[in-house]
C-alpha positions as CSV (number, residue, x, y, z in Angstrom):
1,X,24.9,30.0,-22.2
2,X,24.6,30.6,-18.8
3,X,22.1,28.7,-16.5
4,X,20.5,31.0,-13.9
5,X,20.7,28.9,-10.6
6,X,21.1,31.7,-8.1
7,X,19.6,31.5,-5.0
8,X,17.0,34.2,-4.1
9,X,17.3,33.8,-0.4
10,X,20.5,35.4,1.2
11,X,19.8,34.0,4.5
12,X,17.4,31.6,6.0
13,X,16.7,31.9,9.9
14,X,13.9,29.1,10.8
15,X,10.6,30.4,9.1
16,X,12.1,34.0,8.3
17,X,14.0,34.4,5.0
18,X,16.3,37.2,4.2
19,X,16.0,37.8,0.2
20,X,18.0,39.7,-2.4
21,X,14.7,41.3,-3.7
22,X,14.1,42.6,0.0
23,X,17.2,43.7,0.3
24,X,17.3,45.8,-2.9
25,X,14.0,47.7,-1.4
26,X,15.9,48.5,1.7
27,X,19.0,49.4,-0.1
28,X,16.9,51.8,-2.4
29,X,15.2,53.1,0.7
30,X,18.7,54.2,2.5
31,X,19.9,55.4,-0.9
32,X,16.9,57.7,-1.0
33,X,17.3,59.0,2.6
34,X,20.8,59.8,2.0
35,X,20.6,61.6,-0.8
36,X,17.7,63.8,0.6
37,X,19.8,64.4,3.7
38,X,22.7,65.5,1.3
39,X,20.2,67.7,-0.7
40,X,18.9,68.9,2.6
41,X,22.4,70.2,3.9
42,X,23.0,71.9,0.7
43,X,19.4,73.7,1.1
44,X,17.8,72.5,-2.0
45,X,15.0,70.5,0.1
46,X,13.5,72.4,2.8
47,X,13.0,69.9,5.4
48,X,14.3,68.8,8.7
49,X,16.4,65.7,9.6
50,X,13.6,63.7,10.9
51,X,11.0,64.9,8.2
52,X,13.0,63.3,5.7
53,X,12.8,59.9,7.3
54,X,9.2,60.6,7.4
55,X,8.9,61.4,3.7
56,X,11.1,58.5,2.8
57,X,8.4,56.3,4.7
58,X,5.3,57.8,2.7
59,X,7.3,57.3,-0.5
60,X,8.3,53.5,0.6
61,X,4.3,53.1,1.1
62,X,3.3,54.6,-2.0
63,X,5.8,52.4,-4.1
64,X,4.6,49.4,-2.6
65,X,0.8,49.9,-2.7
66,X,1.2,51.2,-6.3
67,X,3.2,48.4,-7.4
68,X,0.9,46.0,-5.9
69,X,-2.2,47.0,-7.2
70,X,-1.0,47.3,-10.6
71,X,0.0,43.4,-10.3
72,X,-3.5,42.5,-8.8
73,X,-4.9,44.7,-12.0
74,X,-2.5,42.5,-14.7
75,X,-2.8,39.2,-12.7
76,X,-6.3,39.4,-10.7
77,X,-7.0,35.5,-10.7
78,X,-3.5,34.7,-9.2
79,X,-4.2,37.3,-6.2
80,X,-7.6,36.6,-5.6
81,X,-7.3,32.8,-5.2
82,X,-5.0,33.6,-2.5
83,X,-5.4,37.2,-1.1
84,X,-2.3,36.9,1.0
85,X,0.0,36.8,-1.7
86,X,-0.7,40.6,-2.0
87,X,1.7,41.2,0.9
88,X,4.3,38.7,-0.4
89,X,6.5,41.5,-1.5
90,X,9.9,39.8,-1.1
91,X,9.0,37.1,-3.5
92,X,8.9,39.8,-6.5
93,X,6.1,40.9,-8.8
94,X,6.3,44.7,-8.4
95,X,4.8,46.7,-11.3
96,X,7.2,49.7,-12.3
97,X,4.5,51.9,-13.5
98,X,2.4,51.1,-10.4
99,X,5.4,51.9,-8.2
100,X,5.9,55.3,-10.6
101,X,2.0,56.4,-10.0
102,X,2.1,55.6,-6.2
103,X,5.3,57.5,-6.0
104,X,3.8,60.5,-7.8
105,X,0.7,60.3,-5.3
106,X,2.8,59.8,-2.2
107,X,5.4,62.9,-3.1
108,X,2.3,65.1,-4.3
109,X,0.4,64.5,-1.2
110,X,3.6,65.1,1.1
111,X,4.9,68.0,-0.6
112,X,1.4,69.7,-0.3
113,X,1.5,69.0,3.4
114,X,4.9,70.6,3.8
115,X,4.4,73.3,1.3
116,X,7.5,72.1,-0.9
117,X,8.0,72.9,-4.5
118,X,6.6,69.6,-6.1
119,X,8.8,69.7,-9.2
120,X,11.7,70.5,-7.4
121,X,10.9,67.6,-5.0
122,X,10.7,65.2,-8.1
123,X,14.0,66.4,-9.6
124,X,15.7,65.6,-6.0
125,X,14.2,62.0,-5.7
126,X,14.7,61.1,-9.6
127,X,18.2,60.4,-8.9
128,X,18.2,57.8,-6.0
129,X,14.8,56.3,-7.8
130,X,16.4,55.2,-10.8
131,X,19.5,53.7,-8.8
132,X,16.9,51.9,-6.7
133,X,14.9,50.6,-9.7
134,X,18.4,49.4,-11.3
135,X,19.2,47.2,-8.2
136,X,15.5,45.8,-8.3
137,X,16.3,44.7,-11.6
138,X,19.2,43.1,-10.5
139,X,17.2,41.4,-7.7
140,X,14.7,40.3,-10.1
141,X,17.1,38.2,-12.2
142,X,18.6,36.6,-8.9
143,X,14.8,35.7,-8.5
144,X,14.8,34.0,-12.0
145,X,11.7,36.0,-13.1
146,X,11.1,38.6,-16.0
147,X,13.0,36.5,-18.4
148,X,13.5,37.3,-22.1
149,X,12.5,36.0,-25.4
150,X,14.3,32.8,-26.8
151,X,17.7,33.6,-27.9
152,X,20.9,31.5,-29.2
153,X,23.6,34.3,-28.7
154,X,26.6,33.5,-26.3
155,X,25.1,35.6,-23.9
156,X,21.8,33.8,-23.3
157,X,20.4,32.7,-20.0
158,X,18.6,29.5,-19.1
159,X,16.0,30.3,-16.6
160,X,15.0,26.7,-15.0
161,X,12.2,28.1,-13.3
162,X,10.7,29.1,-16.9
163,X,12.0,25.9,-19.2
164,X,15.2,25.0,-20.6
165,X,15.3,27.4,-23.5
166,X,18.3,29.8,-23.5
167,X,16.9,33.6,-23.4
168,X,17.8,37.0,-23.8
169,X,18.6,38.2,-19.9
170,X,16.1,41.0,-20.8
171,X,16.0,41.8,-16.9
172,X,19.7,42.8,-17.3
173,X,19.4,44.9,-20.1
174,X,16.7,46.8,-18.0
175,X,19.0,47.1,-15.2
176,X,21.7,48.4,-17.3
177,X,19.6,51.0,-18.9
178,X,18.8,52.4,-15.3
179,X,22.4,52.7,-14.2
180,X,23.1,54.6,-17.4
181,X,20.0,56.9,-16.7
182,X,21.3,57.3,-13.0
183,X,24.7,58.5,-14.2
184,X,22.8,60.9,-16.7
185,X,20.7,62.2,-13.9
186,X,23.4,62.6,-11.4
187,X,25.6,64.5,-13.8
188,X,22.6,66.7,-14.2
189,X,22.1,67.2,-10.7
190,X,25.7,68.0,-9.7
191,X,26.5,70.0,-12.9
192,X,24.0,73.0,-12.9
193,X,20.5,74.7,-11.6
194,X,17.9,73.7,-13.7
195,X,14.5,74.8,-13.8
196,X,12.4,72.8,-11.4
197,X,11.0,69.8,-13.1
198,X,13.7,69.2,-15.7
199,X,15.6,66.6,-14.1
200,X,12.5,64.8,-13.4
201,X,11.2,65.1,-17.1
202,X,14.6,63.4,-18.0
203,X,13.9,60.6,-15.9
204,X,10.2,60.0,-17.5
205,X,11.6,60.4,-20.8
206,X,14.5,58.2,-20.7
207,X,13.1,55.3,-18.2
208,X,10.1,55.4,-20.8
209,X,12.0,55.1,-23.8
210,X,14.5,52.6,-22.6
211,X,11.6,50.7,-21.3
212,X,9.8,50.5,-24.8
213,X,12.9,49.5,-26.4
214,X,13.6,46.5,-24.0
215,X,10.6,45.1,-23.9
216,X,11.2,43.8,-27.5
217,X,13.3,41.5,-25.9
218,X,11.0,40.4,-23.1
219,X,8.9,37.4,-23.0
220,X,5.4,38.5,-22.9
221,X,2.0,36.7,-22.8
222,X,-0.4,39.4,-23.8
223,X,0.1,42.0,-26.6
224,X,-2.1,44.8,-27.8
225,X,-2.6,46.4,-31.2
226,X,-2.4,43.2,-33.4
227,X,0.1,41.7,-31.0
228,X,2.7,44.4,-31.9
229,X,3.1,46.1,-28.2
230,X,3.0,45.1,-24.7
231,X,1.3,46.8,-21.8
232,X,4.4,48.2,-20.4
233,X,5.2,49.5,-23.8
234,X,2.0,51.3,-24.2
235,X,2.4,52.9,-20.5
236,X,6.0,53.7,-21.5
237,X,5.0,55.3,-24.7
238,X,2.6,57.8,-22.8
239,X,5.6,58.9,-20.6
240,X,7.9,59.4,-23.5
241,X,5.2,61.5,-25.0
242,X,4.1,63.5,-22.2
243,X,7.8,64.1,-21.3
244,X,9.1,65.2,-24.8
245,X,6.3,67.6,-24.9
246,X,6.6,69.3,-21.4
247,X,10.6,69.4,-22.2
248,X,10.2,71.0,-25.6
249,X,7.3,73.4,-24.2
250,X,8.7,74.4,-20.9
251,X,12.3,73.7,-20.7
252,X,14.1,74.2,-24.0
253,X,16.7,76.6,-22.8
254,X,17.7,74.2,-20.2
255,X,19.4,72.0,-22.5
256,X,21.9,74.8,-23.3
257,X,23.1,74.7,-19.7
258,X,24.2,70.9,-19.8
259,X,27.3,71.4,-21.8
């Protein structure tokens, strides 16, 4: 058993707080920029150095707006009681599925603007995105949020912000899953030339499947279909179904290039 008493604030400078959650977003942003610059130098991304920064800003805005809008949808009472909470992103409360949709929209719009191959762009962004998401889950753990279901195993964690029960550190399961997917996507990105969209669909498939499994260990208040599944699992199941269908329909030959 371990009690999570981690301080979500790294540094306080008067009214200004530097939080681990905000640092995870900043780090994820710069990792994405670095990777896009790396792919630009390899002539895999037809953008200038300055355009990469511009593109990164579009993606960041898409993630923040999408993540927050989905959170407002799930908890309207919390946000409408104090609309300023919408802007308190450093306190957590960023929906993965909302950020995913926001990223899709931002990438689509910018790629159309610059006449880029959208599928190829998604392949490039899948690698740093999953790593950034994993770092975000570590920050969630430091915040003491997204706790798991009660559990008495040797690695259970008490979240004093919630109660005195020992629980699954499900947010760490989520982080570990994403780091594993990052390793797989990085392997694919450095391994071979694949048909555009193959790496991105691997991201969608394994992230969706992993989220579906991990949510069985996550403490949720709202369930659907006879209290069997969370909304996260329902949305993730669509990710898995769509990715599986497209991979088998359009990318069956790509699997042979892996090994």
